[in-house]
VOMARDO-499150 format. One line per 3 residues: number of its first residue (from 0); their letters; for each residue x, y, z of N, C-alpha, C. Coordinates in Angstrom, 2 decimals. Layout:
// residues N
NUM = a = X,Y,Z,X,Y,Z,X,Y,Z  ...
// end
This chain:
// residues 89
0 = xxx = -10.13,12.83,13.92,-10.54,13.04,15.63,-11.94,12.06,15.90  -11.72,11.31,16.96,-12.67,10.01,17.35,-13.88,11.40,17.71  -15.27,10.97,18.08,-16.42,10.88,18.05,-16.45,10.92,19.20
3 = xxx = -17.62,10.50,20.13,-17.72,9.88,21.84,-17.89,8.38,21.22  -18.98,8.31,20.34,-19.54,7.06,19.28,-18.17,6.29,19.34  -17.13,6.56,18.50,-16.47,6.12,17.88,-15.34,6.44,18.87
6 = xxx = -15.11,6.76,20.02,-14.51,6.38,20.83,-14.27,5.17,21.36  -15.86,5.12,21.72,-16.03,3.91,22.70,-15.91,2.64,21.96  -16.39,2.59,20.44,-15.64,1.91,19.82,-14.49,1.45,20.17
9 = xxx = -13.61,2.28,19.81,-12.43,1.95,19.82,-12.09,1.38,21.07  -12.13,2.36,21.85,-12.09,1.44,22.98,-12.36,-0.08,23.54  -13.20,-0.22,22.84,-14.24,-1.87,23.18,-13.03,-2.63,22.13
12 = xxx = -12.56,-1.89,20.72,-11.59,-2.26,20.25,-10.58,-3.15,20.87  -9.84,-1.81,21.59,-8.66,-2.20,22.09,-8.78,-2.93,23.11  -9.82,-3.65,23.69,-10.02,-4.44,25.50,-9.85,-5.44,24.91
15 = xxx = -10.79,-5.23,22.99,-10.71,-7.20,22.53,-9.27,-7.35,22.02  -9.00,-6.53,21.50,-7.06,-7.13,21.26,-5.98,-7.19,22.33  -6.48,-6.76,23.46,-5.77,-7.08,24.78,-5.86,-8.29,25.60
18 = xxx = -7.55,-8.77,25.51,-7.66,-9.60,25.69,-7.12,-10.60,24.30  -7.40,-10.53,23.33,-6.64,-11.84,22.40,-5.10,-11.70,22.45  -4.35,-10.47,22.35,-2.92,-10.98,22.75,-2.73,-11.81,24.20
21 = xxx = -2.94,-11.62,25.20,-2.80,-11.90,26.36,-3.37,-13.19,26.01  -4.37,-13.72,26.06,-5.01,-15.38,26.56,-4.27,-15.78,24.96  -4.41,-15.36,23.96,-4.03,-16.75,22.86,-2.76,-16.72,22.34
24 = xxx = -1.89,-15.01,22.74,-0.36,-15.52,22.45,0.54,-15.87,23.44  0.05,-15.56,24.45,0.94,-16.02,25.58,1.13,-18.17,25.71  0.23,-18.67,25.52,-0.16,-20.06,25.75,1.09,-20.70,24.85
27 = xxx = 1.25,-20.12,23.47,2.76,-20.87,22.73,3.97,-20.45,23.02  3.99,-19.20,23.70,5.08,-18.46,23.78,5.53,-18.95,25.60  4.25,-19.12,26.28,5.20,-20.31,27.45,5.46,-21.24,27.30
30 = xxx = 4.80,-22.05,26.10,5.65,-23.52,25.88,6.82,-23.55,25.16  6.78,-22.61,24.13,8.59,-22.45,23.87,9.39,-22.36,24.87  9.06,-20.93,25.56,10.13,-20.61,26.74,10.30,-21.93,27.55
33 = xxx = 9.45,-23.12,28.08,9.42,-24.19,28.35,10.44,-25.15,28.03  10.35,-25.21,26.58,10.99,-26.31,25.67,12.38,-25.57,25.71  12.53,-24.43,26.00,14.23,-23.96,25.34,14.71,-23.99,26.68
36 = xxx = 14.12,-23.65,27.72,14.76,-24.01,28.97,14.84,-25.25,28.80  14.15,-26.69,28.91,14.68,-27.66,28.87,16.13,-27.95,27.71  15.82,-27.11,27.06,16.98,-27.85,25.50,18.43,-27.05,26.91
39 = xxx = 17.69,-26.27,27.31,18.98,-25.19,27.81,19.95,-25.81,28.50  19.31,-26.40,29.66,19.33,-27.03,30.87,20.22,-29.03,31.05  20.44,-28.90,29.40,19.78,-30.43,28.27,19.86,-31.76,29.70
42 = xxx = 18.21,-31.69,29.71,17.23,-31.85,30.37,15.87,-33.38,29.69  16.39,-32.85,28.13,15.34,-33.53,27.54,16.11,-35.02,26.94  15.85,-35.86,27.02,16.42,-37.10,26.84,16.81,-37.19,25.21
45 = xxx = 17.60,-38.05,24.73,17.84,-38.44,22.82,16.37,-38.13,22.24  15.92,-38.74,22.53,14.11,-39.61,21.81,13.71,-38.49,22.27  13.57,-37.17,22.94,12.80,-36.42,23.21,12.73,-34.84,22.47
48 = xxx = 13.93,-34.95,22.02,14.41,-33.96,20.99,13.91,-33.74,20.11  13.26,-35.04,18.86,12.64,-34.44,18.07,11.02,-34.47,18.18  10.28,-34.77,19.66,9.43,-33.98,19.79,9.27,-32.70,19.62
51 = xxx = 10.42,-31.92,20.86,10.33,-31.04,21.40,10.41,-29.66,19.70  11.38,-30.12,18.71,11.57,-29.58,17.43,10.06,-29.36,17.32  9.40,-29.99,17.26,8.05,-30.60,16.25,7.07,-29.70,17.28
54 = xxx = 7.11,-29.81,18.51,6.33,-29.04,19.24,6.88,-27.24,19.32  7.92,-26.90,19.17,8.80,-25.58,19.13,7.93,-25.06,17.25  7.64,-25.99,16.70,7.03,-25.74,15.09,5.51,-25.47,15.55
57 = xxx = 5.05,-25.98,15.88,3.71,-25.89,16.38,3.33,-24.66,17.55  4.42,-24.45,17.84,4.18,-23.09,18.89,3.98,-21.81,17.73  5.16,-21.80,16.89,5.47,-21.38,16.07,4.56,-20.84,15.05
60 = xxx = 3.89,-21.92,14.40,2.57,-21.71,13.60,1.51,-21.28,14.56  1.02,-21.58,15.97,0.06,-20.70,16.35,0.23,-19.56,16.33  1.63,-19.16,16.38,1.81,-17.80,17.13,1.49,-16.67,15.48
63 = xxx = 2.05,-17.53,14.16,2.15,-17.15,12.99,0.22,-16.54,12.82  -0.31,-17.60,12.73,-1.60,-17.70,12.48,-2.65,-16.47,13.51  -2.09,-16.51,14.49,-2.36,-15.55,15.73,-2.14,-14.38,15.36
66 = xxx = -1.19,-13.84,14.28,-0.45,-12.77,14.02,-1.40,-12.26,12.83  -1.58,-13.15,11.82,-2.34,-12.75,10.92,-3.53,-12.77,11.32  -4.11,-13.31,12.26,-5.63,-12.72,12.73,-6.04,-12.09,13.41
69 = xxx = -4.74,-11.68,14.20,-4.96,-10.20,14.70,-4.07,-8.88,13.84  -3.65,-9.00,12.66,-4.00,-8.23,12.02,-5.50,-7.55,11.05  -6.01,-8.96,10.73,-7.63,-9.13,10.03,-8.17,-8.23,11.68
72 = xxx = -8.08,-8.20,12.50,-9.15,-7.98,13.24,-8.62,-6.58,13.73  -7.37,-6.47,13.59,-7.01,-5.08,13.57,-7.92,-4.08,12.41  -7.73,-4.31,11.13,-7.90,-4.20,9.78,-9.63,-4.29,10.66
75 = xxx = -10.38,-4.29,10.46,-11.80,-4.55,10.33,-12.34,-3.39,11.39  -11.42,-3.75,12.45,-12.25,-2.27,13.46,-11.84,-1.29,13.81  -10.68,-0.73,12.48,-10.40,0.41,12.06,-11.39,0.98,11.24
78 = xxx = -12.15,-0.28,10.24,-13.07,0.37,9.06,-14.50,0.54,10.24  -14.60,-0.57,11.26,-15.91,-0.37,12.19,-15.71,1.25,12.73  -14.77,1.60,13.70,-14.43,2.80,13.54,-14.28,3.85,13.34
81 = xxx = -13.76,3.57,12.00,-13.55,5.54,11.34,-14.46,5.04,9.45  -14.78,4.58,9.74,-15.41,3.91,8.63,-14.39,3.59,7.19  -13.39,3.50,7.73,-12.48,3.18,5.73,-11.54,2.36,6.61
84 = xxx = -10.38,2.09,5.84,-9.06,1.31,6.41,-8.07,1.97,7.05  -8.21,2.69,6.96,-7.15,4.17,7.22,-6.79,3.94,8.92  -5.88,5.42,8.52,-5.31,5.47,10.58,-6.72,5.99,11.19
87 = xx = -6.73,5.48,12.26,-7.85,6.46,13.19,-7.34,8.01,13.53  -6.09,8.16,13.58,-5.89,10.22,13.97,-6.73,10.69,13.41
// end
């Protein structure tokens, strides 16, 4: 169980995570959705296909990096709140 100070730290960590997820993840997801819609509607010219694939790869790399960073952030916050890398329950 968390004490009051730990609970406040936990809430701050959750707010930080929510901000990170909503801002850092949204851009590559929105880009991928837009590119996929252009592909689905067949609106890309032949010479634009290679760039669209490259742009999709860049977005996936960003999401991969953000996911790894988020995992590290969660682990650090668990250590701060609980004093160990385990569960906060």
